C-alpha positions as CSV (number, residue, x, y, z in Angstrom):
1,X,132.2,-163.7,16.9
2,X,134.6,-165.7,19.1
3,X,137.7,-163.9,20.3
4,X,140.6,-165.3,22.3
5,X,142.2,-162.7,24.6
6,X,145.7,-162.9,26.2
7,X,145.4,-159.9,28.5
8,X,148.1,-157.5,29.7
9,X,147.6,-158.6,33.3
10,X,144.9,-160.0,35.5
11,X,143.2,-156.8,36.6
12,X,139.5,-156.2,35.7
13,X,140.3,-153.5,33.2
14,X,142.4,-155.9,31.2
15,X,140.1,-159.0,31.6
16,X,136.5,-158.0,32.4
17,X,136.3,-154.8,30.4
18,X,137.1,-156.3,27.0
19,X,134.5,-159.0,27.7
20,X,131.9,-156.4,28.7
21,X,132.6,-154.3,25.5
22,X,132.5,-157.4,23.3
23,X,129.2,-158.5,24.8
24,X,127.5,-155.2,23.7
25,X,127.7,-156.6,20.1
26,X,127.1,-160.2,21.1
27,X,130.8,-161.3,20.8
28,X,132.2,-163.9,23.2
29,X,135.7,-163.0,24.6
30,X,137.5,-165.9,26.2
31,X,140.6,-165.8,28.4
32,X,143.2,-168.4,29.6
33,X,142.5,-170.0,33.0
34,X,143.1,-167.5,35.7
35,X,145.8,-169.5,37.4
36,X,148.0,-169.2,34.3
37,X,148.0,-165.4,34.3
38,X,150.2,-163.1,36.3
39,X,149.5,-162.2,39.9
40,X,150.8,-158.7,40.3
41,X,154.6,-159.1,40.6
42,X,154.5,-162.8,40.0
43,X,154.9,-163.4,36.3
44,X,152.5,-165.6,34.3
45,X,153.3,-169.2,33.2
46,X,154.4,-168.2,29.7
47,X,154.9,-171.8,28.6
48,X,151.3,-172.7,29.5
49,X,150.1,-169.5,27.8
50,X,151.9,-170.5,24.7
51,X,150.1,-173.8,24.6
52,X,146.8,-172.0,25.3
53,X,147.3,-169.7,22.4
54,X,148.1,-172.5,20.0
55,X,144.8,-174.1,21.0
56,X,142.9,-170.8,21.3
57,X,139.6,-172.3,22.3
58,X,136.5,-170.3,22.9
59,X,134.1,-172.7,24.5
60,X,134.3,-175.9,22.4
61,X,135.2,-174.0,19.2
62,X,138.4,-172.3,17.9
63,X,138.6,-168.6,18.0
64,X,137.8,-166.4,15.0
65,X,140.5,-163.9,16.1
66,X,143.1,-163.4,18.8
67,X,144.0,-160.3,20.8
68,X,147.4,-160.7,22.3
69,X,149.3,-158.7,24.8
70,X,152.9,-159.1,23.7
71,X,154.1,-158.2,27.2
72,X,152.0,-161.0,28.7
73,X,153.3,-163.6,26.2
74,X,156.9,-162.4,26.2
75,X,157.5,-161.4,29.8
76,X,154.6,-162.8,31.8
77,X,152.6,-159.6,32.3
78,X,152.8,-155.8,32.6
79,X,154.9,-155.6,35.8
80,X,157.1,-158.5,34.7
81,X,158.0,-156.4,31.6
82,X,159.3,-153.7,34.0
83,X,161.1,-155.7,36.6
84,X,162.1,-159.1,35.1
85,X,165.7,-160.0,34.0
86,X,164.6,-162.1,31.1
87,X,166.9,-161.4,28.1
88,X,165.5,-160.2,24.8
89,X,166.2,-163.6,23.2
90,X,163.9,-165.4,25.7
91,X,161.1,-162.9,25.0
92,X,161.4,-163.2,21.3
93,X,161.5,-167.0,21.5
94,X,158.1,-166.9,23.2
95,X,156.7,-164.7,20.5
96,X,157.6,-167.4,18.0
97,X,154.4,-169.1,19.0
98,X,152.5,-166.5,17.0
99,X,154.2,-167.7,13.8
100,X,153.1,-171.2,14.6
101,X,149.5,-170.0,15.2
102,X,149.6,-168.2,11.9
103,X,150.7,-171.3,10.1
104,X,148.2,-173.6,11.8
105,X,145.2,-171.2,11.6
106,X,145.7,-168.9,8.6
107,X,142.1,-167.7,8.8
108,X,142.4,-166.5,12.5
109,X,143.2,-162.8,12.7
110,X,145.9,-161.9,15.2
111,X,146.0,-158.4,16.8
112,X,148.8,-157.5,19.1
113,X,149.7,-154.8,21.5
114,X,153.2,-154.0,22.9
115,X,154.0,-151.3,25.4
116,X,156.7,-148.7,25.5
117,X,157.8,-149.0,29.1
118,X,156.8,-146.2,31.5
119,X,159.1,-144.3,33.9
120,X,156.6,-142.8,36.3
121,X,157.2,-139.5,38.0
122,X,156.9,-140.9,41.5
123,X,158.8,-142.7,44.4
124,X,156.4,-145.7,44.4
125,X,157.8,-149.2,43.7
126,X,154.5,-150.9,43.8
127,X,154.8,-151.7,40.0
128,X,158.5,-150.9,39.5
129,X,161.9,-152.1,40.5
130,X,162.6,-151.7,44.2
131,X,165.0,-148.8,43.7
132,X,162.0,-146.7,42.4
133,X,161.0,-145.9,46.0
134,X,164.3,-144.0,46.4
135,X,165.0,-142.5,43.0
136,X,162.0,-143.1,40.8
137,X,161.1,-139.5,40.1
138,X,164.8,-138.8,39.4
139,X,164.9,-141.5,36.8
140,X,161.8,-140.0,35.2
141,X,163.7,-136.7,35.0
142,X,166.7,-138.5,33.6
143,X,164.5,-139.8,30.7
144,X,163.3,-136.3,30.1
145,X,166.8,-134.9,30.1
146,X,168.0,-137.6,27.6
147,X,165.1,-136.6,25.3
148,X,166.0,-132.9,25.5
149,X,169.6,-133.8,24.8
150,X,168.5,-135.7,21.7
151,X,166.5,-132.7,20.5
152,X,169.3,-130.3,21.5
153,X,167.0,-128.4,23.8
154,X,168.6,-126.5,26.5
155,X,166.8,-125.8,29.8
156,X,169.0,-124.2,32.5
157,X,166.2,-124.6,35.1
158,X,166.4,-128.4,34.9
159,X,169.2,-130.8,35.7
160,X,171.0,-132.1,32.7
161,X,171.4,-135.8,32.0
162,X,175.1,-135.7,33.0
163,X,174.2,-134.0,36.3
164,X,171.5,-136.6,37.1
165,X,173.8,-139.4,36.2
166,X,176.5,-138.0,38.5
167,X,174.3,-137.9,41.6
168,X,172.2,-141.1,41.1
169,X,173.4,-144.6,42.1
170,X,175.3,-146.1,39.1
171,X,173.8,-149.6,39.5
172,X,170.2,-148.3,39.3
173,X,170.9,-146.1,36.3
174,X,172.6,-149.0,34.6
175,X,169.7,-151.3,35.3
176,X,167.2,-148.6,34.2
177,X,168.9,-148.0,30.9
178,X,169.7,-151.6,30.1
179,X,166.1,-152.6,30.8
180,X,164.8,-149.9,28.5
181,X,167.2,-151.0,25.8
182,X,165.9,-154.6,26.1
183,X,162.3,-153.5,25.9
184,X,163.0,-151.2,23.0
185,X,164.7,-154.0,21.2
186,X,161.6,-156.3,21.5
187,X,159.3,-153.5,20.4
188,X,161.4,-153.2,17.2
189,X,161.0,-157.0,16.8
190,X,157.3,-156.6,17.1
191,X,157.4,-154.3,14.0
192,X,159.0,-157.2,12.2
193,X,156.1,-159.5,13.1
194,X,153.8,-156.9,11.6
195,X,155.9,-156.6,8.4
196,X,155.9,-160.4,8.1
197,X,152.1,-160.3,8.3
198,X,152.2,-162.5,11.4
199,X,150.2,-159.7,13.1
200,X,147.3,-158.3,11.3
201,X,147.4,-155.3,13.6
202,X,150.1,-154.0,15.9
203,X,149.5,-151.2,18.5
204,X,152.6,-149.9,20.2
205,X,151.3,-147.7,23.0
206,X,152.9,-145.6,25.7
207,X,152.0,-146.1,29.3
208,X,152.0,-143.0,31.7
209,X,154.4,-140.8,29.7
210,X,155.1,-137.1,29.2
211,X,156.0,-134.8,26.3
212,X,159.7,-135.1,27.2
213,X,160.5,-138.6,28.5
214,X,162.4,-141.8,27.8
215,X,159.3,-143.3,26.4
216,X,158.4,-140.4,24.1
217,X,162.0,-140.6,22.7
218,X,161.6,-144.3,22.1
219,X,158.3,-143.8,20.4
220,X,160.0,-141.4,18.0
221,X,162.5,-144.0,17.0
222,X,159.8,-146.7,16.7
223,X,157.7,-144.4,14.5
224,X,160.7,-143.8,12.2
225,X,161.1,-147.6,11.6
226,X,157.4,-148.1,11.2
227,X,157.4,-145.4,8.5
228,X,160.3,-146.7,6.5
229,X,159.7,-150.5,6.8
230,X,157.9,-152.0,3.8
231,X,154.8,-153.9,5.0
232,X,154.2,-152.0,8.3
233,X,151.8,-149.5,6.8
234,X,148.5,-148.5,8.3
235,X,148.1,-151.6,10.5
236,X,150.9,-150.4,12.9
237,X,149.5,-147.6,15.1
238,X,151.0,-145.7,18.0
239,X,149.4,-143.4,20.6
240,X,149.2,-143.0,24.4
241,X,147.5,-145.8,26.4
242,X,147.9,-149.2,27.9
243,X,145.1,-150.8,30.0
244,X,142.4,-150.0,27.4
245,X,144.1,-151.3,24.3
246,X,142.9,-154.9,24.5
247,X,139.3,-153.5,24.6
248,X,140.1,-151.3,21.6
249,X,141.4,-154.3,19.7
250,X,138.3,-156.4,20.6
251,X,136.2,-153.5,19.1
252,X,138.4,-153.5,16.0
253,X,137.8,-157.3,15.6
254,X,134.1,-157.1,16.0
255,X,133.7,-154.0,13.8
256,X,135.5,-155.8,11.0
257,X,133.1,-158.7,11.2
258,X,130.0,-156.5,11.4
259,X,130.8,-154.0,8.7
260,X,132.1,-153.8,5.1
261,X,133.2,-150.2,5.6
262,X,134.7,-148.2,8.5
263,X,132.5,-146.8,11.2
264,X,132.4,-143.0,11.1
265,X,133.1,-141.3,14.4
266,X,133.0,-137.5,15.1
267,X,135.1,-136.0,17.9
268,X,133.5,-132.9,19.4
269,X,134.7,-130.6,22.1
270,X,132.5,-127.7,23.0
271,X,135.4,-126.0,24.9
272,X,137.5,-123.7,22.6
273,X,141.0,-125.2,22.3
274,X,140.0,-128.2,24.5
275,X,141.3,-130.8,22.0
276,X,144.7,-129.0,21.9
277,X,145.3,-129.5,25.6
278,X,147.8,-132.2,26.6
279,X,146.4,-134.3,29.5
280,X,148.6,-135.4,32.4
281,X,150.5,-138.7,31.7
282,X,150.2,-138.1,27.9
283,X,152.5,-136.7,25.3
284,X,150.1,-135.6,22.5
285,X,147.1,-133.3,22.4
286,X,143.8,-134.7,23.3
287,X,142.4,-134.5,19.8
288,X,145.4,-136.4,18.4
289,X,145.0,-139.2,20.9
290,X,141.3,-139.5,20.2
291,X,141.9,-139.8,16.5
292,X,144.5,-142.5,17.2
293,X,142.1,-144.6,19.2
294,X,139.4,-144.2,16.5
295,X,141.8,-145.5,13.9
296,X,142.8,-148.3,16.2
297,X,139.2,-149.6,16.2
298,X,139.3,-149.5,12.4
299,X,137.0,-146.5,12.3
300,X,137.6,-143.1,10.7
301,X,137.2,-139.6,12.2
302,X,134.7,-137.5,10.4
303,X,132.6,-134.3,10.9
304,X,129.5,-134.7,13.0
305,X,127.1,-134.5,10.1
306,X,126.7,-138.1,8.9
307,X,128.7,-139.6,11.8
308,X,127.6,-143.0,13.1
309,X,128.8,-142.0,16.6
310,X,129.5,-138.6,18.2
311,X,132.2,-138.6,20.8
312,X,131.9,-135.6,23.1
313,X,135.2,-134.9,24.9
314,X,135.3,-133.1,28.2
315,X,138.8,-131.7,28.2
316,X,141.4,-131.5,31.0
317,X,140.7,-128.9,33.7
318,X,143.3,-126.2,33.4
319,X,143.4,-125.9,37.2
320,X,144.8,-129.5,37.4
321,X,144.2,-132.1,40.0
322,X,144.3,-135.9,40.1
323,X,141.9,-138.1,42.0
324,X,144.6,-140.6,42.9
325,X,147.3,-138.2,44.1
326,X,146.2,-134.5,44.4
327,X,142.5,-134.2,44.6
328,X,141.1,-131.4,42.5
329,X,139.0,-128.4,43.6
330,X,135.6,-129.7,42.4
331,X,133.9,-127.3,40.0
332,X,130.3,-126.1,40.0
333,X,127.8,-127.3,37.4
334,X,127.7,-123.7,36.0
335,X,131.5,-123.8,35.3
336,X,131.9,-122.7,31.7
337,X,133.7,-125.9,30.5
338,X,131.2,-128.2,32.4
339,X,128.2,-126.3,31.0
340,X,129.5,-126.4,27.5
341,X,130.2,-130.1,27.5
342,X,126.8,-131.0,29.1
343,X,124.9,-128.8,26.6
344,X,126.8,-130.4,23.7
345,X,125.9,-133.9,24.8
346,X,122.2,-132.9,25.3
347,X,122.2,-131.2,21.9
348,X,123.5,-134.1,19.9
349,X,121.2,-136.6,21.7
350,X,118.3,-134.3,20.9
351,X,119.2,-134.6,17.2
352,X,119.0,-138.4,17.4
353,X,122.7,-139.1,17.4
354,X,124.5,-141.9,19.2
355,X,126.6,-140.0,21.8
356,X,129.4,-141.2,24.0
357,X,131.2,-139.1,26.6
358,X,135.0,-139.1,27.2
359,X,135.4,-137.4,30.6
360,X,139.1,-136.3,30.6
361,X,138.8,-133.5,33.0
362,X,140.9,-135.2,35.7
363,X,143.2,-138.3,35.8
364,X,141.9,-141.2,37.8
365,X,138.2,-140.3,38.1
366,X,135.2,-138.5,36.8
367,X,134.4,-134.8,37.0
368,X,131.5,-134.8,39.5
369,X,130.2,-131.5,38.2
370,X,129.9,-132.9,34.7
371,X,128.0,-135.9,35.9
372,X,125.6,-133.6,37.9
373,X,125.2,-131.3,34.9
374,X,124.4,-134.3,32.6
375,X,122.0,-135.8,35.1
376,X,120.1,-132.5,35.1
377,X,119.7,-132.6,31.3
378,X,119.2,-136.2,30.3
379,X,118.9,-139.8,31.5
380,X,122.4,-141.1,31.6
381,X,121.1,-144.5,30.4
382,X,120.6,-142.9,27.0
383,X,124.4,-142.5,26.4
384,X,126.2,-144.7,23.9
385,X,129.1,-144.9,26.3
386,X,130.9,-143.1,29.2
387,X,134.3,-143.3,30.7
388,X,136.3,-141.2,33.1
389,X,139.0,-143.5,34.5
390,X,142.8,-143.2,34.9
391,X,144.6,-141.5,32.0
392,X,143.0,-139.7,29.1
393,X,144.1,-142.6,26.9
394,X,142.4,-145.1,29.1
395,X,139.2,-143.0,29.0
396,X,139.2,-142.3,25.2
397,X,140.0,-145.9,24.1
398,X,137.5,-147.6,26.3
399,X,134.6,-145.3,25.5
400,X,135.3,-145.2,21.8
401,X,135.3,-149.0,21.8
402,X,131.9,-149.2,23.7
403,X,130.4,-146.4,21.6
404,X,131.5,-147.9,18.3
405,X,130.1,-151.3,19.1
406,X,126.9,-149.6,20.4
407,X,126.4,-147.9,17.0
408,X,127.6,-150.7,14.8
409,X,125.7,-153.5,16.5
410,X,122.4,-151.5,16.5
411,X,122.8,-151.1,12.7
412,X,123.7,-154.8,12.3
413,X,121.0,-156.2,14.5
414,X,123.4,-157.8,17.1
415,X,123.0,-155.2,19.8
416,X,122.6,-156.5,23.4
417,X,120.9,-153.7,25.2
418,X,121.2,-155.4,28.7
419,X,125.0,-155.8,28.2
420,X,125.3,-152.2,27.1
421,X,123.4,-150.9,30.1
422,X,125.4,-153.0,32.6
423,X,128.7,-151.7,31.1
424,X,127.5,-148.1,31.0
425,X,126.5,-148.2,34.7
426,X,129.7,-150.1,35.7
427,X,131.7,-147.2,34.4
428,X,129.5,-144.6,36.0
429,X,129.8,-146.3,39.4
430,X,133.5,-147.1,39.2
431,X,134.7,-143.8,37.7
432,X,132.2,-141.5,39.4
433,X,130.9,-143.0,42.6
434,X,134.1,-144.8,43.5
435,X,137.2,-143.1,42.0
436,X,136.1,-139.5,42.4
437,X,134.4,-140.0,45.8
438,X,134.4,-143.2,47.9
439,X,138.0,-144.1,47.2
440,X,139.3,-140.9,48.8
441,X,136.9,-141.2,51.7
442,X,138.0,-144.8,52.3
443,X,141.6,-143.8,52.6
444,X,140.8,-140.9,54.9
445,X,138.7,-143.2,57.1
446,X,141.3,-145.9,57.5
447,X,144.7,-144.3,56.8
448,X,146.6,-141.1,56.7
449,X,147.4,-141.6,53.0
450,X,146.5,-139.6,50.0
451,X,148.2,-142.0,47.4
452,X,146.5,-145.3,46.6
453,X,149.4,-147.6,47.1
454,X,149.3,-151.1,48.7
455,X,147.2,-151.3,52.0
456,X,148.6,-153.0,55.1
457,X,147.3,-156.6,55.1
458,X,145.1,-156.1,58.2
459,X,143.2,-153.2,56.5
460,X,142.4,-154.9,53.1
461,X,139.2,-156.6,54.3
462,X,137.9,-153.7,56.5
463,X,138.5,-151.2,53.7
464,X,136.8,-153.6,51.2
465,X,133.8,-154.0,53.5
466,X,133.5,-150.2,53.9
467,X,133.6,-149.6,50.2
468,X,131.0,-152.3,49.6
469,X,128.6,-150.6,52.0
470,X,129.2,-147.1,50.6
471,X,128.7,-148.2,47.0
472,X,125.7,-150.6,47.5
473,X,123.1,-148.0,46.5
474,X,125.2,-145.7,44.4
475,X,123.7,-146.8,41.1
476,X,120.4,-145.1,42.0
477,X,122.1,-141.7,41.9
478,X,122.5,-142.0,38.2
479,X,119.2,-141.1,36.3
480,X,117.9,-144.1,34.3
481,X,119.4,-146.7,36.6
482,X,117.0,-146.7,39.5
483,X,116.7,-150.1,41.2
484,X,120.3,-151.3,40.4
485,X,122.7,-152.1,43.2
486,X,126.3,-153.1,43.8
487,X,126.4,-156.7,45.1
488,X,128.3,-156.4,48.4
489,X,129.8,-159.8,48.3
490,X,131.3,-159.1,44.9
491,X,133.5,-156.1,45.9
492,X,137.2,-156.8,46.0
493,X,140.5,-155.0,45.7
494,X,142.4,-157.0,43.1
495,X,145.9,-155.8,44.0
496,X,145.2,-155.1,47.7
497,X,145.2,-151.4,47.1
498,X,142.4,-148.9,46.5
499,X,143.6,-147.8,43.1
500,X,141.4,-150.3,41.2
501,X,138.2,-152.1,42.2
502,X,136.2,-155.1,41.1
503,X,132.5,-155.6,41.6
504,X,129.3,-157.0,40.2
505,X,126.0,-155.1,39.5
506,X,122.6,-156.4,40.3
507,X,119.7,-155.3,38.0
508,X,116.3,-154.5,39.3
509,X,115.1,-158.0,38.3
510,X,117.8,-159.5,40.6
511,X,120.1,-160.6,37.7
């Protein structure tokens, strides 16, 4: 299987992770040359990306399928979609290349993803317009107030939309609303591409949202048009997520090639009511999100009996906490939720099931107590997948993709055990050893910060070196991965901040 990928941006979760997941089933995922992609706030060369898509090479051969970030193609990347001044007409003109690809390669499947623009509850302009550092959280509140107004919900404890408009700078509010209108317009146009069968699959996903927010309201309008437009149907899906979606679509592409029928995935949570919890940065209950990601891979949710894959979900901790912003009070291994999840994983593995773990206890990192409890019960190398990174949507989508290809490729005879083990360990090291531990210690050692925003330029290399030294032997702490190491020279901070990390693993045989 040869897949051409136009990623959301240049970070490893959008480039390396889809390749790692595809490799589990023997698929080759090819990207444009790195210099054509975005570089944080510098947009990509969209004209060159258009030419690359129309050629869509994977090695010396054409792609069997394309996975396309509509934000990369239309705006030049994730951040460009939030800060650029390109008019909607320019964005839609770039999307016309997909029609040309469809005409020229009718047998090449095209799967697209377009994002509902986020409005984060922060005063951090790292990925937003410059005014976000002054009024960002206020604009997030404005989106929530506009949503409540639409629903005719009254909340006297919160500022109304008119009150917020009255105290915020008019130029910033105008820019915020006009930009959202433009991005909503192009999302509506993406629905047209799906209706015209230019896109075989369209995912419209929401990045860092809330139950009442500008993005959630726009999702409601988009869902309305999806439901009434002839031709949209089951191939247009909507749920929370962003950075994991390309990986999910890679899995969808490979599963369609491997199987004549959908993979059957069971979602299990041993904590009563756990799947009804709404995780931070999300706007639907955990169980709803999980089922959305399952359907996005082309699979179907089923009961555990007879499932090809059992997904055990570790639900959000009711006490809260966030490894990137407000570190949680780490629980003990005998905590009721932790114990229930670990025992469920061990039980299903004991019955011979393929079991993947979605660790959604905290945003932006693993639950250390869960990893310890699992390590006491089983070799972690026996899992079909693990994730515990960033939002619950990021975690669910990526681990469902890995677990699905683990199960399907073993049945089909295309399973690459070495690729699977490397990916599984990569997530354990990044989500557990780094995000939930070394990242915070690195900031405490070199700065007075708790947030993971951009580092001063003179600290980037010292922090990188410190992280490399602290992660070098971390794989050995995970049962079943003795002898693995993190290659010190491979460690880097792609956006010069500690929020995300890139690194290579070295196996016991030195490869």
